[in-house]
C-alpha positions as CSV (number, residue, x, y, z in Angstrom):
1,X,105.2,93.0,69.2
2,X,105.9,96.9,68.8
3,X,104.0,97.3,65.6
4,X,101.0,95.2,66.6
5,X,100.5,97.4,69.9
6,X,97.8,99.4,69.6
7,X,97.4,103.4,71.7
8,X,94.8,103.2,74.0
9,X,92.1,106.0,74.2
10,X,91.6,107.6,77.6
11,X,87.9,107.0,78.2
12,X,85.7,106.8,80.8
13,X,83.9,103.8,82.9
14,X,81.6,102.8,80.8
15,X,77.7,101.7,81.9
16,X,78.4,97.7,81.2
17,X,81.4,98.1,83.5
18,X,79.8,99.4,86.3
19,X,76.7,96.6,86.0
20,X,79.7,94.1,85.8
21,X,80.8,95.4,89.5
22,X,77.7,95.2,90.8
23,X,77.5,91.6,90.2
24,X,80.2,91.5,93.1
25,X,77.8,93.2,95.7
26,X,76.2,89.7,96.1
27,X,79.2,88.2,96.4
28,X,80.0,90.2,99.5
29,X,76.9,89.4,100.7
30,X,77.1,85.8,100.5
31,X,80.8,85.6,101.6
32,X,79.9,87.6,104.6
33,X,77.0,85.7,105.5
34,X,78.8,82.1,105.2
35,X,81.8,83.1,107.5
36,X,79.0,84.4,110.0
37,X,76.6,81.0,109.8
38,X,79.7,78.9,109.8
39,X,82.0,80.9,112.4
40,X,84.9,78.6,112.9
41,X,88.6,78.0,110.9
42,X,87.0,75.8,108.3
43,X,84.4,78.6,107.1
44,X,87.6,80.8,107.4
45,X,89.1,78.9,105.0
46,X,85.9,78.3,102.9
47,X,85.2,81.8,102.9
48,X,89.3,82.7,101.6
49,X,88.7,79.8,99.1
50,X,85.3,81.5,97.4
51,X,87.0,84.8,97.9
52,X,90.4,83.9,95.6
53,X,87.6,82.5,93.1
54,X,85.2,85.3,92.9
55,X,88.2,87.9,92.9
56,X,90.0,86.1,90.2
57,X,86.9,86.2,87.7
58,X,86.6,89.7,88.5
59,X,90.3,90.9,88.3
60,X,90.9,89.3,84.8
61,X,87.8,90.6,83.2
62,X,88.2,94.0,84.5
63,X,91.8,93.7,83.7
64,X,90.9,93.0,79.6
65,X,88.3,95.1,79.4
66,X,90.5,97.6,80.3
67,X,93.0,96.5,77.3
68,X,90.0,96.2,74.5
69,X,87.6,99.0,73.4
70,X,84.4,98.1,75.5
71,X,82.1,99.8,73.2
72,X,82.6,97.0,70.6
73,X,79.5,94.4,70.3
74,X,81.8,91.4,70.6
75,X,83.4,92.7,73.8
76,X,80.0,93.6,75.6
77,X,78.3,90.5,74.7
78,X,81.7,88.6,76.4
79,X,81.3,91.1,79.4
80,X,77.9,90.2,79.9
81,X,78.1,86.3,79.5
82,X,80.8,86.6,82.3
83,X,78.4,88.5,84.5
84,X,75.6,86.2,84.1
85,X,78.4,83.5,85.1
86,X,79.4,85.4,87.8
87,X,76.0,86.1,89.3
88,X,75.1,82.3,89.2
89,X,78.9,81.1,90.8
90,X,77.9,84.4,93.7
91,X,74.5,83.1,94.0
92,X,76.1,79.6,94.6
93,X,78.5,80.9,97.3
94,X,76.3,79.8,100.2
95,X,75.7,76.2,99.1
96,X,78.9,75.7,97.4
97,X,80.4,73.4,100.1
98,X,77.0,71.8,100.7
99,X,74.8,70.4,97.5
100,X,75.7,73.5,95.0
101,X,79.5,72.7,94.5
102,X,79.3,72.5,90.6
103,X,76.6,74.9,90.9
104,X,79.8,77.0,92.0
105,X,82.7,75.9,89.7
106,X,81.1,75.3,86.5
107,X,80.3,79.0,86.3
108,X,83.7,79.6,87.4
109,X,85.4,77.8,84.9
110,X,84.0,78.7,82.5
111,X,84.1,82.3,83.3
112,X,87.8,81.9,83.1
113,X,88.0,79.7,80.0
114,X,85.9,81.1,77.1
115,X,87.0,84.6,77.7
116,X,90.4,83.5,77.1
117,X,89.5,80.8,74.4
118,X,88.3,83.6,72.2
119,X,90.7,86.2,72.8
120,X,93.9,83.7,72.5
121,X,92.4,82.9,68.6
122,X,90.8,86.4,67.6
123,X,92.3,88.7,69.4
124,X,94.6,90.8,66.6
125,X,96.7,93.1,69.6
126,X,99.9,90.4,70.2
127,X,100.3,91.3,73.9
128,X,96.2,90.5,74.7
129,X,96.6,87.3,72.5
130,X,99.5,86.1,74.0
131,X,98.2,87.0,77.6
132,X,95.0,85.1,77.1
133,X,97.1,82.0,76.0
134,X,98.9,82.2,79.5
135,X,95.6,82.7,81.3
136,X,94.4,79.6,79.7
137,X,97.4,77.4,80.8
138,X,96.6,78.6,84.1
139,X,92.7,77.8,83.9
140,X,93.9,74.1,82.7
141,X,96.2,73.9,85.8
142,X,93.5,75.0,88.6
143,X,90.3,73.6,86.4
144,X,90.8,69.7,87.8
145,X,91.2,70.7,90.8
146,X,87.9,72.9,90.8
147,X,86.1,70.0,89.1
148,X,87.5,67.1,91.2
149,X,86.3,69.0,94.4
150,X,82.9,69.5,93.2
151,X,82.6,65.6,92.9
152,X,83.9,65.0,96.5
153,X,82.0,65.1,99.8
154,X,82.0,68.4,101.5
155,X,84.5,67.5,104.0
156,X,87.7,66.5,101.6
157,X,85.8,69.3,98.8
158,X,87.7,72.1,100.7
159,X,91.5,70.3,100.7
160,X,90.9,70.2,96.6
161,X,89.7,73.5,96.5
162,X,92.4,75.2,98.5
163,X,94.7,73.6,96.0
164,X,92.7,75.1,93.1
165,X,92.7,78.5,94.8
166,X,96.1,78.6,95.5
167,X,97.0,78.2,91.9
168,X,94.4,80.8,91.1
169,X,95.9,83.6,93.6
170,X,99.3,82.6,92.7
171,X,98.6,83.8,88.9
172,X,97.3,86.5,90.1
173,X,100.3,87.3,92.3
174,X,102.5,86.6,89.5
175,X,100.1,87.9,86.5
176,X,99.9,84.4,84.9
177,X,103.6,83.9,83.7
178,X,104.3,80.8,80.9
179,X,107.9,79.8,80.8
180,X,109.6,80.5,77.4
181,X,106.7,83.1,76.9
182,X,107.6,86.3,78.2
183,X,105.5,89.1,77.5
184,X,106.6,92.6,77.7
185,X,103.5,94.7,79.6
186,X,106.0,98.0,79.6
187,X,105.4,98.1,75.8
188,X,101.9,98.1,75.8
189,X,100.0,102.0,76.5
190,X,98.0,100.5,79.0
191,X,95.0,102.9,80.4
192,X,96.2,103.0,83.8
193,X,93.8,105.2,85.2
194,X,90.8,103.9,83.7
195,X,91.4,101.0,85.4
196,X,92.1,102.6,89.0
197,X,88.9,104.3,88.4
198,X,87.5,101.0,88.0
199,X,89.2,99.8,91.1
200,X,88.2,102.8,93.2
201,X,84.6,102.3,91.9
202,X,84.7,99.0,92.7
203,X,86.0,100.0,96.1
204,X,83.0,102.2,96.8
205,X,80.9,99.7,96.0
206,X,82.0,97.1,98.6
207,X,82.1,99.9,101.4
208,X,78.3,100.5,100.3
209,X,77.3,97.0,101.0
210,X,79.2,96.8,104.5
211,X,77.4,99.8,104.8
212,X,73.7,98.2,104.0
213,X,74.6,94.7,105.8
214,X,75.7,96.9,108.9
215,X,72.3,98.9,109.2
216,X,70.4,95.6,108.3
217,X,71.5,94.2,111.7
218,X,69.0,96.7,113.2
219,X,66.3,94.8,111.4
220,X,67.6,91.8,113.0
221,X,68.7,92.2,116.2
222,X,65.9,95.2,116.7
223,X,65.9,98.9,117.2
224,X,67.1,98.7,120.8
225,X,69.9,101.6,122.0
226,X,72.2,99.3,122.4
227,X,71.8,97.7,118.6
228,X,71.8,101.3,117.4
229,X,74.8,102.1,119.0
230,X,76.9,99.5,117.9
231,X,75.3,99.9,114.4
232,X,76.6,103.4,114.4
233,X,80.0,102.5,116.3
234,X,80.5,99.9,113.3
235,X,79.6,102.6,110.7
236,X,81.9,105.2,111.9
237,X,84.6,102.4,111.3
238,X,83.2,102.1,107.8
239,X,83.9,106.1,107.3
240,X,86.7,105.9,108.6
241,X,88.2,103.2,106.1
242,X,86.6,105.6,103.7
243,X,88.5,108.2,104.2
244,X,91.8,106.8,104.6
245,X,91.8,106.1,100.8
246,X,89.2,109.3,99.8
247,X,90.3,111.4,102.3
248,X,93.9,112.2,100.8
249,X,95.9,108.8,99.6
250,X,93.6,108.4,96.6
251,X,95.7,111.7,95.1
252,X,98.2,110.2,95.2
253,X,97.6,106.9,94.1
254,X,95.8,108.5,90.6
255,X,98.8,110.7,90.3
256,X,101.5,107.6,90.0
257,X,98.9,106.0,87.6
258,X,99.2,108.8,85.1
259,X,102.8,109.5,85.4
260,X,104.2,106.0,85.7
261,X,106.3,104.1,83.1
262,X,105.1,100.8,84.1
263,X,100.9,101.2,83.7
264,X,100.3,97.3,83.6
265,X,103.0,97.1,86.5
266,X,101.2,99.7,88.5
267,X,97.8,98.4,87.9
268,X,99.0,94.9,88.6
269,X,100.2,95.8,92.1
270,X,96.6,97.7,92.9
271,X,94.6,94.4,91.7
272,X,96.6,92.4,94.6
273,X,96.2,94.8,97.0
274,X,92.6,95.3,96.3
275,X,91.7,91.6,97.2
276,X,93.2,92.0,100.4
277,X,91.1,95.2,101.1
278,X,88.1,93.1,100.2
279,X,88.8,90.6,102.7
280,X,89.4,93.2,105.7
281,X,86.0,94.7,104.6
282,X,84.3,91.1,104.8
283,X,86.1,90.4,108.1
284,X,84.8,94.0,109.6
285,X,81.3,93.2,108.1
286,X,80.8,89.9,109.9
287,X,82.5,90.7,113.0
288,X,79.9,93.9,113.3
289,X,77.1,91.7,112.3
290,X,78.0,89.3,115.3
291,X,78.6,91.8,118.0
292,X,75.4,93.4,117.2
293,X,73.5,90.4,117.1
294,X,75.2,89.3,120.3
295,X,75.5,92.9,122.0
296,X,74.0,92.3,125.3
297,X,76.4,89.5,126.0
298,X,79.1,89.8,128.7
299,X,82.2,89.4,126.2
300,X,82.8,90.2,123.0
301,X,84.4,86.7,122.1
302,X,86.0,86.0,118.7
303,X,83.7,88.5,117.2
304,X,85.5,91.3,118.4
305,X,88.5,89.9,117.3
306,X,86.8,89.8,114.0
307,X,85.8,93.8,114.4
308,X,89.3,94.7,114.9
309,X,91.1,92.1,112.6
310,X,89.3,93.3,109.2
311,X,90.1,97.2,109.7
312,X,93.8,95.7,110.3
313,X,94.0,93.9,107.1
314,X,92.4,96.6,105.2
315,X,95.1,99.7,106.3
316,X,98.0,97.0,105.9
317,X,97.2,96.5,102.5
318,X,97.0,100.0,101.8
319,X,100.8,100.5,103.6
320,X,101.6,97.7,101.1
321,X,100.6,99.4,97.8
322,X,102.0,102.6,99.3
323,X,105.5,101.5,100.3
324,X,105.5,99.4,96.8
325,X,104.7,102.7,95.1
326,X,107.4,104.4,96.8
327,X,104.9,106.5,98.1
328,X,105.2,108.8,101.1
329,X,103.3,108.5,104.5
330,X,103.0,104.6,104.9
331,X,104.0,104.4,108.1
332,X,101.2,105.5,110.0
333,X,98.9,103.4,108.2
334,X,101.7,100.4,109.8
335,X,101.1,101.5,113.3
336,X,97.3,101.4,112.9
337,X,97.3,98.4,111.7
338,X,99.7,96.9,114.6
339,X,97.3,98.8,117.1
340,X,94.4,96.7,115.6
341,X,95.7,93.9,115.8
342,X,97.1,94.3,119.5
343,X,93.2,95.6,120.2
344,X,91.9,92.3,118.5
345,X,93.6,90.1,121.4
346,X,92.0,92.2,123.9
347,X,88.7,92.5,122.3
348,X,87.5,89.2,123.1
349,X,87.6,89.8,126.8
350,X,85.7,92.9,126.4
351,X,81.7,93.9,126.1
352,X,80.4,93.7,122.7
353,X,80.0,97.8,122.9
354,X,83.4,98.1,124.3
355,X,84.9,96.4,121.3
356,X,83.4,99.0,119.2
357,X,84.6,101.8,121.2
358,X,88.0,100.4,121.0
359,X,87.8,99.8,116.9
360,X,86.9,103.9,116.5
361,X,89.2,104.8,119.1
362,X,92.0,103.4,117.3
363,X,90.6,104.3,113.8
364,X,89.7,108.2,113.9
365,X,93.0,109.5,115.1
366,X,95.0,107.3,112.7
367,X,93.1,107.7,109.4
368,X,92.9,111.6,110.4
369,X,96.4,111.5,111.3
370,X,97.1,109.5,107.9
371,X,95.3,111.8,105.5
372,X,96.5,114.9,107.2
373,X,100.0,114.1,106.6
374,X,99.0,113.1,102.9
375,X,97.7,116.4,101.8
376,X,100.4,118.1,100.2
377,X,102.8,115.4,100.0
378,X,105.1,114.3,96.9
379,X,104.2,111.4,95.6
380,X,107.6,109.5,95.7
381,X,109.7,108.5,98.9
382,X,111.7,110.4,100.3
383,X,110.0,113.1,102.9
384,X,108.7,110.2,105.2
385,X,109.3,110.4,109.1
């Protein structure tokens, strides 16, 4: 494989990559609305299943765009085709467990199978060609469950799709291995800084959509002072989550991406973490939407619990990446996540605005403390306290 390994030229994120990412604003909106509109354990499972499906398309496409020259017309054409499929799939999230099962599943399967099949046959780079063939095996394993589930009644569909999503998330977490076809990712000159920039911009898009969704609550619930107070409190929480990464942790991540000897392994760890970051933002957006909508209720109820669980997942995912990378200063994020989980047990009995205030009282000092400790620290463990 060594003689076929192409040297990847370091490049900026291209306009077509940004355009592709913007299609996922719709996914965030739809997933949040689905959870809010059908609040309960079943809705949570449905939202998680669809999140895995949506994210698997984004991560596979983004990973391979970084391997290839996106300025090639064939690469751009495939990207635009997948973007169109993703747009239909994301648009069907709201009806996927009703009459729109096929509208969700067919684009999902095609988005995984078609690019993989083309690359498995035509790609000259051996690692990319082999990984595409592996991906086809995983698509073939999950596709029957997606397709059969779409043919079933909505009550049964969830169980088929849980099986399919389990296969897909196992593929993402394990990097799609196939027995007797072991790949050597360390032999590939993979542009890790470029992929981390993709994930950075994707995170900004997700945070921006969360802010827009929270701000939209004013239009839905009215401009009463309590509504505005709830929206501003939720906005402070989103700013804290933004600052928890962009206020200091980003420099550590970028330094590792530039210096790593295992660029694909480093990127893979970031891809796994970003799935949980996205889940945390969906939970926060849903909780904020519900709390603001019921801001005059006596108790926040499950809405308040969601409000704090979302940021807890976000911070725990950050801490997991920092630990996996051997970086310093992860403990304050774990403490923050634990405090938020504890707060989520208390929040349901509090008035809605008090639940928002509790969220901010935990997040602000934790995030400020985390980034104060990150500043000027080395990227490897050894100085943590």
